[in-house]
C-alpha positions in Angstrom: 90.6 117.5 120.7 94.2 118.3 121.5 97.0 116.0 122.3 96.3 116.9 126.0 92.8 115.4 125.6 94.1 112.0 124.6 94.3 109.4 127.3 98.0 108.5 127.5 97.8 106.9 130.9 100.3 104.2 131.6 97.7 101.7 132.9 95.8 101.3 129.6 98.0 103.1 127.1 96.9 105.4 124.4 94.3 104.3 121.8 96.3 104.1 118.6 93.1 104.3 116.5 92.0 107.5 118.3 95.4 109.1 117.8 95.6 108.2 114.1 92.0 109.3 113.4 92.6 112.6 115.2 95.8 113.5 113.4 95.7 111.5 110.2 92.1 110.6 109.4 91.8 108.1 106.5 89.7 110.5 104.4 91.9 113.5 105.0 92.5 116.3 105.0 95.8 115.7 103.2 98.8 117.9 102.8 102.6 117.5 102.3 103.0 118.3 106.0 100.6 115.6 107.2 102.1 113.1 104.8 105.7 113.7 106.0 104.5 113.9 109.6 103.0 110.4 109.3 106.4 109.1 108.0 108.2 110.8 110.9 105.7 109.2 113.4 106.5 105.7 112.0 110.2 106.4 112.7 109.6 107.8 116.2 107.3 104.9 117.1 110.1 102.5 116.0 112.5 104.4 118.3 109.9 104.0 121.1 109.6 100.3 120.5 113.4 99.9 120.4 113.5 101.5 123.9 110.4 99.8 125.3 111.5 96.3 124.4 114.6 96.8 126.6 112.5 97.4 129.7 110.7 94.8 131.9 107.5 96.7 131.9 107.6 97.2 128.1 107.8 93.4 127.6 106.2 92.0 130.8 105.4 88.6 129.3 106.3 86.5 126.2 102.8 86.8 124.6 103.5 90.5 124.0 106.3 89.5 121.6 103.8 87.7 119.4 101.4 90.6 119.3 104.2 93.1 118.5 105.7 91.0 115.7 102.3 90.3 114.2 101.4 94.0 114.3 104.8 94.8 112.7 104.2 92.3 109.9 100.8 93.9 109.3 102.4 97.3 109.1 105.2 96.1 106.8 102.9 94.6 104.2 101.2 97.9 103.8 104.5 99.3 102.6 104.1 97.3 99.4 101.2 99.5 98.4 102.9 102.7 99.6 106.0 102.0 97.6 104.0 101.2 94.5 102.1 104.5 94.8 105.2 106.5 95.4 106.8 104.9 92.3 103.7 105.5 90.2 103.6 109.2 91.3 107.3 109.7 90.3 106.6 108.0 86.9 103.7 110.4 86.3 105.8 113.4 87.4 108.6 112.4 85.1 106.1 112.2 82.2 103.9 115.2 83.0 105.9 117.8 85.0 108.3 119.8 82.8 109.4 121.8 85.8 110.8 118.7 87.6 114.5 119.0 88.2 117.4 117.3 89.9 119.2 119.7 92.2 122.6 118.3 91.2 121.9 119.9 87.7 123.9 117.2 85.9 120.8 115.2 84.7 117.2 115.9 84.0 114.8 115.6 87.0 112.7 113.1 85.0 115.6 110.7 84.7 116.2 110.8 88.5 112.4 110.4 89.1 112.3 107.3 86.8 115.4 105.8 88.5 113.9 106.4 91.9 110.7 104.7 90.8 112.7 101.6 89.6 114.5 101.4 93.0 111.2 101.8 94.8 109.8 98.9 92.8 112.8 96.8 93.8 112.3 97.7 97.4 108.8 96.2 97.2 110.5 92.8 97.0 112.4 93.5 100.2 109.1 94.5 101.8 107.5 91.2 100.8 110.6 89.3 102.1 110.5 91.2 105.4 106.7 90.5 105.8 107.3 86.8 105.3 110.3 86.9 107.7 108.1 88.5 110.4 105.1 86.3 109.8 106.9 83.1 110.8 108.0 84.3 114.3 104.6 86.0 114.8 102.9 82.6 114.2 105.3 80.8 116.6 105.1 83.4 119.3 101.3 83.5 119.2 101.3 80.2 121.0 103.3 81.6 124.0 101.6 82.4 127.3 102.6 82.7 131.0 100.8 81.9 134.2 
C-alpha cells in the first residue's frame, strides 16, 4: 500500500490507525529513520491542527473540541514513557559506549548524555502537569453538543 492507496477523502477523513500501522507498525521494523520520522509527523500534525482549528470546517461544532483535547491528553501522557526510555537509553550509552562524544569537545560525551537524561527526567513532570491541564477541559467539553 502506498500513500496513494490510503483513503484521504474529506468526507470521512483518513483512518489514523491505518496510516500508523502502514508506516509505523507497533512491532516494527524499527530504524533511526522511522523513529525520527515519527517525531516529525507529530510536529507536522500539530501544525495541521493549528491551522484546522482556525477554520469553520475544521471545528464545525463544539463537541469536536472535547474529542480533540481528550485525544491530545492521551497523546501527551504517552510522552512520560517516551521521555523515560530516552533518558534510560542515554544513561546506558554514557555507561557503556566509550565512543560517545560531545561535538563541542569541551566535555566528555558521557557527561552530556547524563545531563540530558536528568533534564529529560525533569521534563516528565511537565508532561504530567500538561496531561492534567488537558484532562480538565476535555472532561468539561465532553458534555457539549449542538442541535
